[in-house]
Phi, psi and omega in degrees: 000155178296143180273138176283112177226142177208126178245113184301332183297337182274350185227012187290345184251018185281328187263310180247112191294147177241154171284168178299319180294319179295319179297321180295320179298317181294319179292325176297321177298319178295316178297318178298317180299316181295320186277322189247326186271320181303320177299327179294322181291321188270352182253110182295342181260005181290137179170189174050247182297329178297314178297317180300320178294322178297316180296321178298319178292322178298318179297319180298327181278350180090022183273009179270346182216058188298318186250011181267162187289153188290333185291345176244016173103005182275166178277336175056049180267160177287163179295328178292342175271317184297323179293327175294319180299312183291328174299314181294320177299320183289343173294338176274309178201111183298328183289313179295324176299319178295320177301314178295325179294318179295316177302315180295326178295314178299319178297316179298319180299313180292322180292323185277318187253353183282158174288173178303314181293318179297315181301312185281343175281321190251318193296317179302321180285332174289319179297322179279352182063022165298325175247135178255131183251153175217152183249124189240099175244314186297142179233164182302332177299145179285349179294126187267347185288134177295335180284354182255017181300141175258343177296128186250151174230100184263123180298141170233196189298326183225025179167226184219152172249118184255132175226136177158184180227133176248141189246166173058045175276121184291140177232109178251319182214334185199161180288141176296154181250354172209141182237140168262109189251129174267130181212157181260135179271345182217127177291326183288330184250104183294345181265005182274048181268132177235159179250139185230141173271115186237113176295149184292338183261014176295136179304132178098358181252139178209144177249125177245113180262094184220017182249096178285137183270184180306133181081351178056032178258346181224165181226151171240156181237167172244135179257118181259129178241112183239104180053046180278120178274126178239123179300153178301332180292348183264003175287135184265125187078247178209178177304129177082005179274000186299320181295319178296316179295318180296317182296312178297322179292321180296324176305311181289321180297319180295320177298314183293321176296319176300319179295321178294322176296318179298316179296319177296318178295321177299317179297318179297318179298315180296322177300319180295313185291327185261336187260335183303323179301337179294340183258017182296336178290336179264318180238082187306134173051042183299318181287347176280351179291127180298323179298317179295319178301318180292324178295319177296321179297319178296318178300314181300316180295316181295323177299314181294322179295316179295319180297317181296319179293321177298317179293324176298317179293319178298321177296323179295327176290317179300325182268359183054042183290152182297328184272012187299321181298314181294314183294322179294321177296318177301313184296318180295312181300312184291318183291319181288324177293317178297319180301314179296316181299316182291314180299320178296318178300318181292320176304316180294320179297325180282355180056226184293337178288342182292337181261007178268125189297331184298336180276350175083341185292320181297318179295319178300314182299318179293316180298317184289332175293324177295324181299333180292343179262324181300141177057032177111121178295171176304316181297323180293315180293325176295325177295319177301316180295315181298320178296323178295319178297316181296318181295320178294321179294320181293332182280348183276000000 
């Protein structure tokens, strides 16, 4: 029987058109994923120097400043291109793709909201990945609202003193060297959130990577800020601009996490379609099973639906559409949920081989489950969507 095979790289430009240059960037990302990221996914001992080498190659390819402006070294691509890039990167390894997405988000924030001096001090080195960036909003409290931050920024004579803890800092190969930290300047005013550029070597700052994730194959860290002095020149935007920066950043972060989930699910699907025949000696004629064929058809359909919604959301960001917050939340929720469903299905199709790390499927399933929590849990994104529906109804 014909084998079910589908490579997203061959059809990624069918719905939302790309220029020749944009198409070339996406294909380069796919080639990079195949050559450098896939070995990380399939090798249980990959780490340390291997990750450092992958990041160096990513920097060489220009993956450190995907959405930042060209005058400081960025590629300056549209969001409909960046989600394709992260999808392709995640076909190699969803976790490293997520790491690159977080770095790119921090770079985009400084490039977009930073002063002339801030941009030219930080962005060129972020784009070259001489400096690694991270975005720090999440805190140990389960409260998801940015207005409920407990990290404080108290003004002093020439800047601010920051105290607090930031949670879920991704660790793929090395510690970040600059953080964009959200903190509140006033306990009484929940909207007094500002964003700060905080170097990793500032006195009083420390990253502790001690949170092993599902499957214990990846780690998250906590960033501790104890009386960290930040000069006034390091505030991003202006006093009280943190909520606007966080909201705009979350739109992009949700899209990128959704794209990474989609890429991981795509990789799992291709593994199922191309690898199952290798197990015919154990599970004879597995792909000839009508039930398996229908499951693959459902996966294929769900992948296309998630991809289309992600591109629709990315287009809304490019157009600065009014519904962008709602659509980005929808896209993230649907893509991450679809990713988990597909990866779980593939693990089940592989039977006992699905939980063996050498085949890569188990790692994909664990990574994609984590994606449902990053940048807002399912319940949080559903709340964003519900609030948009309520606001629209109230306005009529």
